[in-house]
C-alpha positions in Angstrom: 39.7 41.2 -26.5 41.4 38.3 -24.7 39.4 38.9 -21.5 36.1 38.9 -23.5 36.9 35.5 -25.0 37.9 34.1 -21.5 34.6 35.4 -20.0 32.6 33.7 -22.8 34.5 30.5 -22.3 33.9 30.7 -18.5 30.2 31.4 -19.0 29.8 28.2 -21.0 31.8 26.1 -18.6 29.7 27.3 -15.6 26.5 26.7 -17.6 27.6 23.2 -18.4 28.5 22.5 -14.8 25.1 23.8 -13.6 23.2 21.6 -16.1 25.4 18.6 -15.3 24.8 19.1 -11.6 21.0 19.5 -12.1 20.8 16.3 -14.2 23.0 14.4 -11.7 21.1 15.7 -8.7 17.6 14.9 -10.0 18.5 11.5 -11.4 19.0 10.2 -7.8 15.5 11.4 -6.8 13.5 9.5 -9.3 11.1 7.0 -7.7 10.2 4.0 -9.8 8.2 1.0 -8.9 11.4 -1.0 -9.1 12.7 0.9 -6.0 9.8 -0.2 -3.8 10.4 -3.1 -1.5 8.5 -6.0 -3.0 6.8 -6.7 0.3 5.3 -3.2 0.0 3.6 -3.8 -3.4 -0.1 -4.4 -3.0 -3.2 -4.9 -5.1 -6.4 -3.6 -3.7 -9.8 -4.7 -5.1 -12.7 -2.3 -4.4 -16.1 -1.4 -5.7 -16.5 1.8 -7.8 -18.5 3.6 -5.1 -16.6 2.9 -1.9 -15.0 6.0 -0.4 -13.6 4.4 2.7 -11.5 2.1 0.4 -10.0 5.3 -1.2 -9.0 6.4 2.3 -7.5 3.0 3.1 -5.4 3.2 -0.1 -4.2 6.7 1.0 -3.3 5.2 4.4 -1.2 2.5 2.6 0.5 5.0 0.3 1.3 7.3 3.3 3.2 4.4 4.8 5.3 3.7 1.7 3.2 1.1 0.0 3.0 0.9 -3.8 -0.7 0.3 -4.4 -2.4 -0.9 -7.6 -6.1 -0.3 -7.3 -8.5 -2.6 -9.3 -12.1 -1.4 -9.4 -14.5 -4.3 -9.5 -18.3 -4.2 -9.9 -18.7 -7.8 -8.6 -16.8 -7.9 -5.3 -18.4 -11.2 -4.5 -16.4 -12.9 -7.2 -13.2 -11.6 -5.6 -14.3 -12.8 -2.1 -15.0 -16.2 -3.6 -11.8 -16.4 -5.6 -9.7 -15.7 -2.5 -11.7 -17.9 -0.1 -13.0 -15.2 2.2 -15.9 -16.5 4.4 -19.0 -14.5 4.3 -18.7 -13.7 8.0 -15.2 -12.3 7.5 -16.0 -10.0 4.6 -15.4 -6.2 4.5 -15.6 -3.7 1.7 -12.2 -4.2 0.0 -9.7 -7.0 -0.5 -6.0 -6.6 -0.7 -3.3 -8.9 -1.9 0.2 -8.6 -0.5 3.0 -11.1 -1.2 1.2 -14.4 -1.1 -1.5 -13.3 1.4 -5.0 -11.9 1.2 -5.8 -9.0 3.6 -9.5 -8.4 4.0 -10.8 -5.0 5.3 -9.4 -2.0 7.2 -6.6 -3.8 8.9 -3.9 -1.7 10.7 -0.5 -2.1 9.2 0.9 -3.4 12.5 -1.1 -6.6 11.8 0.1 -6.7 8.1 3.7 -6.3 9.2 3.3 -9.2 11.7 1.8 -11.3 9.0 4.7 -10.6 6.6 7.3 -11.0 9.4 6.0 -14.3 10.9 4.8 -15.8 7.5 2.3 -18.2 9.1 0.9 -21.0 7.0 -2.5 -19.3 6.4 -4.1 -17.7 3.4 -4.5 -14.3 5.0 -6.1 -12.1 7.6 -9.4 -10.3 8.0 -11.1 -7.6 10.0 -14.8 -8.2 9.3 -17.2 -5.3 8.6 -15.9 -1.8 8.8 -15.2 -0.9 12.4 -15.2 2.8 13.4 -11.7 4.2 13.9 -10.0 1.5 11.8 -7.6 2.8 9.1 -9.7 4.6 6.5 -12.9 4.6 8.6 -14.3 7.6 10.5 -15.0 7.5 14.2 -13.2 6.6 17.3 -11.6 3.2 18.1 -13.5 1.9 21.1 -11.6 -1.3 21.7 -8.7 -3.3 20.1 -9.6 -4.7 16.6 -9.9 -8.4 16.5 -8.0 -9.6 13.4 -8.7 -13.2 12.3 -6.5 -15.6 10.3 -8.0 -17.2 7.3 -7.4 -20.8 6.5 -9.1 -23.6 4.6 -9.9 -25.2 7.9 -11.6 -22.0 9.2 -10.8 -18.9 11.1 -9.2 -18.1 14.4 -8.0 -15.0 16.2 -4.7 -13.7 14.7 -4.3 -10.9 17.2 -5.7 -7.8 18.8 -4.6 -4.4 17.4 
């Protein structure tokens, strides 16, 4: 009878340890928005019908960015609000930190923007060049990324 009681007690101790271990193990794996580097939190404005924007959002998420997507019917209002010149426009507009990022810009350019922190409002890759992140096709030449400023635009870099 004594052995039966010990086995029952042992069963409950082992079960309790398994449950405690599972709770402890999984609690460290939870991912919350608070655990994301603030520099990797972005807001993307896109039209409801744009599929390449969805691919660009996936590109961002695949590289560890926490993306909030806002679907906007009137993208011209967003372009105007953030001072994007008509000749610099693309299909979507992203906000990161205090900068605007217009178009299918490779993350190397975004990283440089955040690292150097120039006194500009943002960067742009006009149109939707083939082979850029989120766009089909083959990259033919380096992408010319422009800086945006109230005084105009100039080349930010080639990527």
